[in-house]
C-alpha positions in Angstrom: -23.4 10.0 -19.7 -21.2 6.9 -20.1 -22.5 4.1 -22.2 -21.0 0.7 -21.5 -20.7 -2.0 -24.1 -19.5 -5.6 -24.0 -15.7 -5.8 -24.1 -14.0 -7.5 -27.0 -13.5 -11.2 -26.6 -10.3 -13.1 -27.4 -11.3 -13.6 -31.0 -11.6 -9.9 -31.8 -9.1 -8.5 -29.2 -6.1 -6.9 -30.9 -2.6 -8.5 -30.5 -0.9 -5.3 -29.5 -1.5 -1.7 -28.4 0.9 1.2 -29.1 1.0 3.4 -26.0 -0.3 7.0 -26.6 0.1 10.0 -24.3 -2.2 9.6 -21.3 -2.5 5.8 -21.5 -2.3 3.8 -18.3 -2.2 0.1 -17.6 -5.4 0.7 -15.6 -7.2 2.1 -18.7 -5.8 -0.5 -21.1 -7.1 -3.3 -18.9 -10.5 -1.6 -18.7 -10.7 -1.3 -22.5 -9.2 -4.6 -23.6 -10.0 -7.0 -20.6 -13.2 -5.4 -19.3 -11.9 -4.8 -15.8 -9.2 -2.2 -14.8 -8.2 -4.4 -11.9 -6.7 -6.9 -14.4 -3.9 -4.5 -15.3 -1.3 -7.0 -13.9 -2.2 -9.3 -16.7 -0.9 -6.8 -19.3 2.2 -6.0 -17.3 3.0 -9.7 -16.7 3.5 -10.4 -20.4 5.3 -7.1 -21.2 8.1 -7.1 -18.6 10.6 -7.0 -21.5 9.1 -3.6 -22.5 7.8 -2.1 -19.3 10.6 -1.9 -16.7 8.4 -0.3 -14.0 4.6 -0.5 -14.3 4.4 2.9 -12.7 5.5 4.4 -16.0 4.6 3.5 -19.6 5.7 5.7 -22.4 4.2 6.8 -25.8 5.5 4.6 -28.6 5.9 1.4 -26.5 4.2 -1.6 -28.1 2.4 -3.8 -25.5 1.1 -7.2 -26.1 -2.6 -7.8 -25.1 -3.3 -11.0 -23.1 -5.6 -13.6 -24.8 -5.5 -11.8 -28.1 -6.2 -13.6 -31.4 -3.1 -14.2 -33.3 -4.7 -12.9 -36.5 -2.9 -13.1 -39.9 0.9 -13.3 -39.9 2.4 -9.9 -40.1 -0.8 -8.1 -39.2 -0.9 -6.0 -36.0 -4.3 -5.0 -34.9 -5.0 -1.8 -32.8 -7.9 -0.7 -30.8 -8.9 2.5 -29.1 -11.6 3.1 -26.5 -14.1 4.0 -29.3 -13.4 0.7 -31.1 -14.7 -1.2 -28.1 -18.1 0.6 -28.2 -17.5 2.6 -25.1 -18.5 6.3 -25.3 -16.8 8.3 -22.6 -16.2 11.9 -21.7 -12.5 12.9 -22.2 -10.5 12.6 -19.0 -7.3 14.5 -18.5 -4.4 12.1 -17.6 -2.8 12.7 -14.3 0.1 10.3 -14.7 1.4 7.3 -16.5 -0.4 4.9 -14.2 -2.7 4.9 -11.2 -0.6 2.4 -9.3 2.4 3.4 -7.2 3.1 0.0 -5.6 5.4 -2.4 -7.5 3.4 -5.0 -9.2 3.5 -8.5 -7.9 4.4 -11.0 -10.6 1.6 -13.5 -11.3 -1.9 -13.8 -12.7 -4.7 -11.9 -11.2 -7.7 -14.0 -10.3 -11.3 -12.9 -10.9 -14.3 -14.0 -8.9 -17.9 -13.0 -8.4 -18.8 -9.6 -9.6 -15.5 -9.2 -11.6 -13.6 -8.3 -8.4 -10.0 -9.0 -9.0 -7.7 -10.4 -6.3 -3.9 -10.2 -6.3 -2.6 -13.7 -7.2 0.7 -13.4 -5.4 0.9 -10.6 -2.9 4.2 -9.7 -1.2 4.8 -7.6 1.8 8.1 -5.7 1.6 10.3 -4.7 4.5 10.0 -1.0 3.7 6.2 -1.2 3.7 6.2 -3.0 7.0 8.6 -0.7 8.8 7.0 2.5 7.6 3.5 1.3 8.5 1.8 3.0 11.5 0.5 0.5 14.1 -1.1 0.3 17.5 1.3 0.0 20.3 0.8 -1.8 23.6 0.9 -0.2 27.0 4.2 -1.8 28.1 6.4 -0.8 25.1 4.8 2.6 25.0 5.6 3.3 28.7 9.1 1.8 28.5 10.2 3.3 25.2 13.6 4.9 24.7 14.1 8.4 23.3 16.4 10.4 21.0 18.0 12.9 23.4 20.4 14.8 21.2 22.7 15.0 18.2 26.2 13.6 18.4 27.4 15.9 15.6 29.5 18.7 17.1 29.1 21.9 15.1 32.3 23.8 14.3 30.4 27.1 14.4 27.8 27.8 17.1 24.3 27.8 15.7 22.0 30.7 16.2 19.0 28.4 16.8 18.9 24.9 18.2 18.2 22.4 15.4 15.5 19.7 16.2 15.3 17.9 12.8 17.7 15.1 12.1 19.3 14.1 8.8 20.2 10.8 7.2 23.5 9.5 8.4 23.5 11.8 11.4 24.8 10.4 14.7 22.5 10.8 17.7 22.5 10.1 21.4 19.8 7.7 22.4 18.3 6.6 25.7 17.8 2.9 25.2 14.4 1.4 26.1 14.1 -0.2 29.5 15.3 -3.8 29.6 17.2 -3.5 26.3 20.9 -4.2 26.3 22.3 -2.7 23.0 25.1 -4.1 20.9 26.9 -2.7 17.9 24.7 -3.3 14.9 21.4 -3.4 16.7 18.6 -1.4 15.1 15.9 0.7 16.7 12.7 2.1 15.2 12.1 5.8 15.9 8.5 7.0 16.0 6.1 9.8 16.9 2.9 9.4 18.7 -0.3 9.4 16.8 -3.9 9.6 18.1 -5.4 7.4 20.8 -8.3 5.7 19.1 -11.1 4.9 21.6 -11.5 1.1 22.0 -8.5 0.4 19.9 -5.3 1.9 21.4 -2.5 4.4 20.7 -1.3 4.7 17.2 2.4 5.3 16.6 3.9 6.6 13.3 7.4 5.3 12.4 9.8 8.1 11.4 13.1 6.2 10.8 15.5 3.5 11.7 18.7 3.9 13.9 21.8 1.7 13.9 23.7 1.4 17.1 27.4 2.3 16.6 28.6 2.8 20.2 26.6 1.2 23.0 27.2 2.2 26.7 26.2 0.8 30.0 25.9 4.1 31.8 26.1 6.9 29.2 23.8 7.5 26.3 24.2 5.2 23.3 25.4 6.6 20.0 23.4 5.5 17.0 23.3 6.6 13.3 20.2 7.4 11.2 20.1 4.9 8.4 16.5 5.3 7.2 13.9 8.0 7.3 10.2 7.6 6.6 9.0 11.0 7.9 10.5 14.0 9.6 12.9 12.6 12.3 13.3 14.8 15.3 14.9 15.1 18.7 12.7 13.7 21.6 11.0 11.1 19.5 10.6 7.7 21.0 12.5 4.6 20.0 11.8 0.9 20.4 13.7 -2.2 19.3 13.2 -3.0 15.6 11.2 -6.1 14.8 12.9 -8.8 12.9 10.8 -8.7 9.7 10.4 -11.9 7.7 8.6 -11.5 4.4 5.8 -14.0 3.9 6.3 -16.1 0.8 4.5 -14.8 -2.4 1.7 -17.4 -2.8 -1.7 -17.5 -4.4 -4.5 -16.1 -2.2 -7.6 -18.1 -1.3 -10.9 -16.1 -1.8 -13.3 -16.3 1.1 -16.9 -15.3 1.4 -18.4 -13.5 4.4 -15.0 -12.8 6.0 -14.7 -10.7 9.2 -15.4 -7.0 8.6 -14.8 -3.7 10.5 -14.8 0.0 9.8 -11.7 1.9 8.9 -10.6 3.3 12.3 -7.8 5.6 11.2 -6.1 6.8 8.0 -2.6 8.2 8.1 -2.4 11.9 7.4 -6.1 12.4 7.9 -6.7 13.1 4.2 -10.1 14.2 2.9 -10.0 11.1 0.6 -7.3 8.4 0.9 -5.8 6.9 -2.2 -3.2 4.4 -3.5 -0.5 3.6 -0.9 -2.4 5.2 2.0 -2.1 3.3 5.3 -5.4 2.3 7.1 -5.9 0.8 10.5 -8.8 -1.6 11.2 -9.8 -3.5 14.4 -9.2 -6.9 12.9 -6.0 -8.8 13.8 -4.5 -12.1 14.8 -7.7 -12.7 16.9 -9.6 -13.4 13.6 -6.8 -15.0 11.8 -5.5 -12.1 9.7 -2.0 -12.6 8.3 0.4 -10.2 6.4 -0.5 -10.3 2.7 -4.2 -11.0 3.3 -6.5 -9.0 1.0 -9.3 -6.7 2.1 -12.0 -5.0 0.2 -13.1 -1.5 1.1 -16.8 -1.2 0.1 -19.9 0.8 0.5 -22.6 -1.1 2.2 -25.9 -2.1 0.6 -28.3 0.8 0.7 -32.0 1.5 0.4 -33.3 4.6 -1.3 -36.2 6.8 0.0 -38.4 5.1 -2.6 -37.5 1.6 -1.4 -35.0 0.6 -4.1 -32.1 -1.5 -2.9 -28.6 -0.4 -4.1 -26.0 -3.2 -4.0 -22.8 -3.0 -2.1 -20.1 -1.3 -4.2 -16.4 -2.0 -4.2 -14.3 1.1 -3.3 -10.8 -0.2 -3.1 -8.5 -3.2 -2.5 -6.0 -3.2 0.3 -3.5 -5.7 1.8 -2.4 -6.3 5.3 1.2 -5.2 5.9 1.4 -5.3 9.7 -0.8 -7.4 11.9 -1.2 -7.1 15.7 -3.2 -9.0 18.2 -6.5 -7.1 17.5 -5.6 -4.6 14.8 -4.1 -4.6 11.3 -2.5 -2.0 9.2 -3.5 -2.1 5.5 -2.0 -0.4 2.5 -4.3 0.6 -0.4 -3.1 -1.2 -3.5 -6.0 -0.6 -5.9 -8.8 1.8 -6.1 -12.1 1.9 -8.0 -14.1 4.7 -6.3 -12.8 7.8 -4.5 -14.5 7.1 -1.2 -11.8 5.8 1.2 -12.7 7.6 4.4 -12.7 6.8 8.1 -15.8 4.8 8.9 -15.9 3.0 5.5 -16.3 -0.7 5.8 -13.6 -3.2 5.1 -13.9 -7.0 4.8 -11.3 -9.7 4.6 -11.8 -11.1 1.1 -8.8 -13.4 0.5 -6.3 -15.2 2.8 -2.7 -16.1 2.5 -2.0 -19.9 2.8 
């Protein structure tokens, strides 16, 4: 049984913590700040020590935000037992629970100690790799990778279908596209057709046009791969991605909500960096960078007791369509991210 006690306030909070094997920014924020979702607070004031928040190492000395200065020359230390928290030992699975690069800025906290990202940023790599729902016209008029342009010196016993980075390929350009040298196309494979939502496509890579042609196949080069890139996959012109400015989010109450319609890879339980698709898009004002909460709805037990809604995870919109959005999980509190779980828009970009 886990016994919870009040977290140390700023007058008793130690000035530093020396990293030990198994420590994570998530756990340090839980012990010292009372909420694991405040881990960016610790990272923000330790960027001179922690180069990448994905990895912290034994022996590093981290400053604790809001700590009492104490007596000169005295460095206080605290362990989970010092805070009055009695816990079962947990085997560490990695230096930190977060795979996404941390956004610089101060996390904000609102009702129920739910943290929001103070300055979210959508990166080009996240955007281009994100699955999305495609419309009928671009799906029906897509181009296709029709062959490799690399001529083997020795005949191969078996025809190769997988493509490699920097490989040159023949491409049938999508209808109504007139390619030029330097144009880029997104290669993708077809995902499921979600009833009432549309056809999901899963990006596999980016192609750069090197030799366009009016009548013959266009020659392009593979410059980026997200998943296995194969012959016969479709291509469509690459969107011109413009990163939204990093800016403080505005919390909202009773934002629009929808169930998770699809999770990439169909995992038993999704986790950090998983892509989710929900049926909320530009039609309800969603913008890239907006924050969503994944939660378990309020429940009533057989004996009539009411259980409050519980936060499962935090996600951010990385790609927004007319009626759908692709979210990426950026923080997780409970291991229950499954298709059908509820999501709600919790904070908006300016």
